[in-house]
Backbone bond lengths (Angstrom), bond angles and torsions (degrees), N, CA, C in turn:
res aa  C-N    CA-C-N  psi(-1)  N-CA   C-N-CA  omega(-1)  CA-C   N-CA-C  phi
1 X - - - 1.430 - - 1.526 110.74 -
2 X 1.284 114.46 -33.13 1.455 119.15 -179.81 1.536 110.78 -64.43
3 X 1.339 117.03 -37.22 1.460 120.04 -179.36 1.523 111.36 -68.19
4 X 1.349 117.75 -34.21 1.462 119.88 178.32 1.523 110.32 -69.77
5 X 1.339 117.94 -31.24 1.463 120.61 176.67 1.520 110.33 -70.11
6 X 1.351 118.66 -37.91 1.459 121.55 177.82 1.525 111.00 -64.66
7 X 1.336 117.09 -40.63 1.453 119.88 179.05 1.517 110.60 -65.99
8 X 1.302 117.43 -40.72 1.461 120.90 179.42 1.516 110.07 -67.05
9 X 1.322 117.62 -37.78 1.462 121.14 179.96 1.507 112.06 -68.54
10 X 1.332 117.37 -38.60 1.465 119.83 -179.67 1.521 111.02 -71.70
11 X 1.342 117.32 -30.75 1.459 120.58 177.47 1.518 110.80 -69.81
12 X 1.337 116.57 -36.00 1.466 119.71 178.94 1.521 111.17 -71.91
13 X 1.339 117.62 -31.79 1.458 120.88 -176.70 1.529 111.80 -75.81
14 X 1.320 118.66 -20.50 1.454 121.65 -177.46 1.536 109.90 -76.05
15 X 1.316 116.37 133.19 1.467 120.94 179.33 1.530 109.38 -73.62
16 X 1.327 118.20 156.52 1.469 121.40 -178.61 1.535 112.73 -61.23
17 X 1.353 118.79 -34.44 1.461 120.68 -178.55 1.527 112.33 -76.20
18 X 1.315 118.71 -7.98 1.457 122.31 -179.91 1.520 112.18 -98.49
19 X 1.305 117.03 16.48 1.455 119.10 -179.47 1.513 109.62 -65.34
20 X 1.304 115.14 139.74 1.464 121.11 178.82 1.524 108.54 -81.13
21 X 1.368 115.70 146.42 1.472 116.64 175.48 1.513 109.56 -68.14
22 X 1.290 114.67 153.07 1.451 119.44 -178.78 1.521 109.51 -62.18
23 X 1.293 115.51 140.46 1.461 121.31 -177.71 1.526 111.38 -63.69
24 X 1.312 118.67 -27.72 1.460 120.92 -177.61 1.527 111.99 -73.19
25 X 1.341 120.21 -22.35 1.457 121.37 -178.71 1.533 112.34 -79.61
26 X 1.322 118.58 -24.39 1.466 120.86 179.69 1.516 112.43 -65.68
27 X 1.323 120.38 -49.61 1.467 119.20 178.85 1.522 112.32 -61.92
28 X 1.313 117.63 -34.36 1.468 120.46 179.92 1.526 109.62 -65.70
29 X 1.321 117.22 -44.80 1.476 120.61 178.15 1.520 110.85 -61.29
30 X 1.320 116.48 -42.32 1.457 121.38 -179.66 1.525 110.92 -63.07
31 X 1.312 117.16 -44.07 1.460 121.53 -179.72 1.521 110.27 -65.04
32 X 1.320 118.49 -41.49 1.461 122.22 179.10 1.532 110.11 -64.54
33 X 1.323 117.34 -44.57 1.463 121.19 178.68 1.527 110.53 -63.11
34 X 1.299 117.67 -43.84 1.458 121.95 178.56 1.523 110.86 -62.77
35 X 1.323 117.72 -39.30 1.460 121.53 178.54 1.528 111.05 -65.68
36 X 1.325 117.71 -40.96 1.465 121.00 178.50 1.526 111.32 -64.78
37 X 1.313 117.57 -44.26 1.461 121.06 179.10 1.529 110.32 -63.10
38 X 1.317 116.99 -41.73 1.468 121.13 178.57 1.524 111.05 -63.41
39 X 1.321 117.10 -40.75 1.455 121.03 -179.94 1.528 110.93 -64.26
40 X 1.314 117.05 -45.51 1.466 120.81 178.83 1.522 110.52 -62.44
41 X 1.314 117.87 -45.06 1.467 121.43 179.27 1.521 111.25 -63.35
42 X 1.328 117.51 -34.62 1.450 121.30 -179.80 1.523 111.27 -73.27
43 X 1.340 117.42 -38.62 1.461 121.62 -177.47 1.520 112.88 -74.42
44 X 1.325 117.51 -36.87 1.459 120.56 -178.10 1.523 110.54 -85.48
45 X 1.323 117.45 134.85 1.466 118.65 174.16 1.525 109.78 -65.08
46 X 1.299 115.98 155.15 1.464 120.84 -178.15 1.522 111.80 -61.18
47 X 1.331 117.50 -28.14 1.464 119.40 -178.37 1.528 111.69 -64.74
48 X 1.340 118.28 -31.76 1.458 120.37 177.99 1.522 111.50 -68.52
49 X 1.300 115.91 -34.70 1.458 119.87 -176.69 1.515 111.06 -82.53
50 X 1.331 117.96 -41.39 1.455 122.10 -173.39 1.521 114.09 -95.05
51 X 1.327 119.23 -15.21 1.460 121.34 -175.77 1.525 113.92 -56.49
52 X 1.330 120.49 -47.15 1.464 118.36 179.51 1.528 112.44 -60.33
53 X 1.308 118.16 -34.90 1.453 120.52 179.09 1.523 110.98 -67.80
54 X 1.318 116.69 -41.34 1.457 120.46 179.72 1.520 111.23 -66.36
55 X 1.337 118.14 -42.72 1.454 121.06 -177.64 1.519 111.35 -62.52
56 X 1.315 116.95 -43.16 1.463 119.55 179.82 1.514 111.79 -64.14
57 X 1.316 117.18 -38.14 1.458 120.51 -178.18 1.524 111.14 -71.50
58 X 1.322 118.03 -24.50 1.454 121.44 -176.14 1.516 113.48 -97.38
59 X 1.314 119.71 -2.48 1.453 121.58 -179.45 1.521 109.68 -77.87
60 X 1.334 115.72 131.33 1.462 121.12 179.18 1.520 109.47 -126.77
61 X 1.324 115.21 156.71 1.460 120.60 174.30 1.523 107.48 -105.57
62 X 1.328 115.55 122.65 1.456 121.95 -179.12 1.511 110.50 -108.06
63 X 1.291 115.69 149.56 1.449 119.37 168.66 1.514 106.91 -140.84
64 X 1.310 115.16 157.07 1.451 118.30 -178.17 1.506 112.08 -176.76
65 X 1.340 113.67 -168.39 1.457 121.79 -177.03 1.517 109.34 -127.46
66 X 1.327 116.07 146.61 1.456 121.98 173.74 1.517 106.45 -118.03
67 X 1.336 114.97 125.71 1.464 121.84 -176.73 1.521 109.72 -123.28
68 X 1.341 115.09 151.25 1.454 121.56 176.94 1.519 108.55 -93.19
69 X 1.337 115.74 127.40 1.464 119.44 179.87 1.509 110.90 -90.17
70 X 1.276 119.43 160.36 1.453 126.75 2.08 1.529 113.66 -88.35
71 X 1.325 119.25 -7.03 1.474 120.75 -175.29 1.516 115.16 -78.40
72 X 1.334 118.04 -24.38 1.458 121.30 179.13 1.520 114.26 84.57
73 X 1.334 117.52 23.20 1.466 119.97 177.65 1.521 109.80 -73.57
74 X 1.327 118.07 148.35 1.472 120.87 -179.99 1.530 110.85 -59.19
75 X 1.306 115.73 139.32 1.462 121.50 -179.14 1.526 108.25 -111.99
76 X 1.328 115.83 98.24 1.468 119.41 179.32 1.521 109.84 -83.77
77 X 1.326 116.15 149.56 1.458 121.41 178.56 1.520 114.39 81.54
78 X 1.322 118.00 11.21 1.463 120.54 176.53 1.528 108.71 -78.09
79 X 1.315 116.09 151.34 1.463 121.81 -179.75 1.526 109.74 -98.56
80 X 1.319 116.19 133.77 1.458 122.30 174.70 1.525 106.00 -121.60
81 X 1.326 116.00 120.77 1.458 121.91 -173.86 1.525 109.91 -121.40
82 X 1.337 115.70 128.40 1.466 121.32 174.04 1.512 108.09 -119.19
83 X 1.337 116.23 -173.74 1.454 120.14 177.13 1.521 111.54 -75.24
84 X 1.322 117.90 -9.10 1.461 122.04 -177.12 1.525 113.91 -116.01
85 X 1.337 118.74 -30.24 1.464 121.07 -172.56 1.524 111.75 -146.17
86 X 1.319 114.04 163.64 1.460 123.20 168.87 1.518 105.91 -127.28
87 X 1.331 116.96 125.04 1.463 120.69 179.23 1.520 109.07 -129.05
88 X 1.324 115.40 161.78 1.459 122.47 178.67 1.525 107.67 -118.58
89 X 1.329 115.99 136.82 1.464 119.49 -179.09 1.525 110.74 -69.10
90 X 1.341 115.61 150.90 1.459 120.76 179.96 1.533 110.18 -83.58
91 X 1.330 117.22 -169.31 1.467 121.91 -177.37 1.525 113.15 -61.51
92 X 1.312 117.34 -22.94 1.468 121.79 -178.81 1.527 112.53 -99.47
93 X 1.327 117.31 5.45 1.458 121.72 179.71 1.522 113.39 80.24
94 X 1.335 117.11 13.99 1.471 121.11 -177.99 1.527 111.08 -88.35
95 X 1.333 115.06 150.26 1.461 120.72 175.12 1.517 109.45 -147.40
96 X 1.330 114.93 160.12 1.473 123.95 173.51 1.516 105.70 -141.41
97 X 1.352 116.02 130.37 1.464 120.43 -173.61 1.525 110.13 -149.90
98 X 1.332 116.65 152.63 1.466 122.39 173.49 1.517 108.46 -99.32
99 X 1.343 115.15 141.00 1.462 120.44 179.25 1.522 108.78 -151.32
100 X 1.312 115.26 164.93 1.459 121.84 176.99 1.524 108.35 -99.12
101 X 1.328 115.97 136.92 1.468 119.04 176.92 1.518 109.08 -58.23
102 X 1.330 115.67 134.18 1.453 121.37 -178.44 1.520 113.10 94.46
103 X 1.325 117.47 -15.16 1.466 120.98 179.49 1.528 109.66 -79.16
104 X 1.325 115.08 164.12 1.462 120.40 179.44 1.523 110.01 -94.92
105 X 1.324 115.48 134.82 1.461 122.53 175.27 1.523 106.77 -106.51
106 X 1.317 117.36 130.35 1.461 121.92 -179.51 1.517 107.99 -115.96
107 X 1.332 115.88 128.42 1.468 122.42 177.99 1.519 106.65 -118.49
108 X 1.335 116.58 123.79 1.467 119.78 -179.65 1.514 110.69 -148.37
109 X 1.314 114.35 156.79 1.466 122.40 177.92 1.522 107.51 -149.37
110 X 1.314 117.48 149.27 1.466 120.07 178.91 1.527 110.82 -58.39
111 X 1.345 115.79 130.40 1.461 121.39 178.54 1.525 113.66 87.18
112 X 1.331 117.74 2.64 1.466 121.71 -179.12 1.524 109.89 -126.60
113 X 1.329 115.73 151.74 1.464 120.57 174.85 1.526 108.90 -72.19
114 X 1.338 117.62 136.27 1.477 119.31 179.55 1.530 111.20 -71.83
115 X 1.321 115.17 155.69 1.456 122.55 176.35 1.521 107.72 -118.60
116 X 1.328 116.23 134.43 1.465 121.97 177.03 1.516 107.89 -115.13
117 X 1.335 115.49 138.10 1.461 120.57 -176.09 1.512 109.56 -145.67
118 X 1.339 117.26 136.01 1.461 121.64 177.51 1.524 109.34 -85.18
119 X 1.328 115.98 128.96 1.461 121.76 -179.33 1.526 108.62 -73.19
120 X 1.325 116.34 119.25 1.463 121.24 179.83 1.520 112.49 -117.70
121 X 1.323 116.34 -27.64 1.465 120.07 -178.40 1.518 108.68 -153.91
122 X 1.319 116.03 179.51 1.470 120.31 179.68 1.519 111.66 -100.10
123 X 1.325 117.59 15.31 1.468 119.84 178.75 1.520 110.66 -66.65
124 X 1.323 118.17 146.52 1.477 121.37 177.85 1.533 111.14 -59.83
125 X 1.313 115.87 144.80 1.459 121.85 -177.10 1.522 110.43 -126.07
126 X 1.323 115.93 148.20 1.463 122.17 172.62 1.519 106.73 -119.12
127 X 1.325 115.96 122.62 1.458 121.65 179.47 1.523 108.74 -108.19
128 X 1.314 115.95 129.53 1.456 122.70 -179.68 1.521 107.76 -109.54
129 X 1.338 116.45 114.47 1.465 121.76 -179.59 1.525 109.15 -101.71
130 X 1.331 115.13 136.32 1.462 120.32 179.66 1.517 109.59 -107.82
131 X 1.337 117.21 149.20 1.468 120.65 -179.75 1.527 111.20 -57.03
132 X 1.327 114.00 142.31 1.452 120.86 -178.58 1.517 110.07 -70.48
133 X 1.335 116.59 136.52 1.460 121.18 179.21 1.523 110.89 -86.39
134 X 1.313 116.99 -25.31 1.462 120.21 -179.18 1.524 109.44 -105.40
135 X 1.331 117.18 137.02 1.479 119.09 178.86 1.520 110.27 -69.07
136 X 1.308 115.38 144.31 1.461 120.09 179.06 1.486 110.69 -103.55
């Protein structure tokens, strides 16, 4: 009997705005939310959901040198283009660029044949450009 008096006393002490939501509405909300999430996951291909995660994991920072062949002198002002950036080499032919693994890197300079290279790692690279044989 004492326990029933404690329950009645605690119910009287609770303010009207502190009423707890009914226990039966929580499972319904959870089931509806779970159904919506499942529907969205089912409708969207996995590439939409996972693509941003894959791209971030595959982005690398490359640096390297661009040289003029056949002597190997530094080639300043050469363009290095990736899927993410376009940079210009400095006075010493150096560059630093971000790219995605598997993407194509293009190195070109006026009067030289362009070089194309597939990004496989973040190891430093040296690109040797040879003078163009055909006039542009």
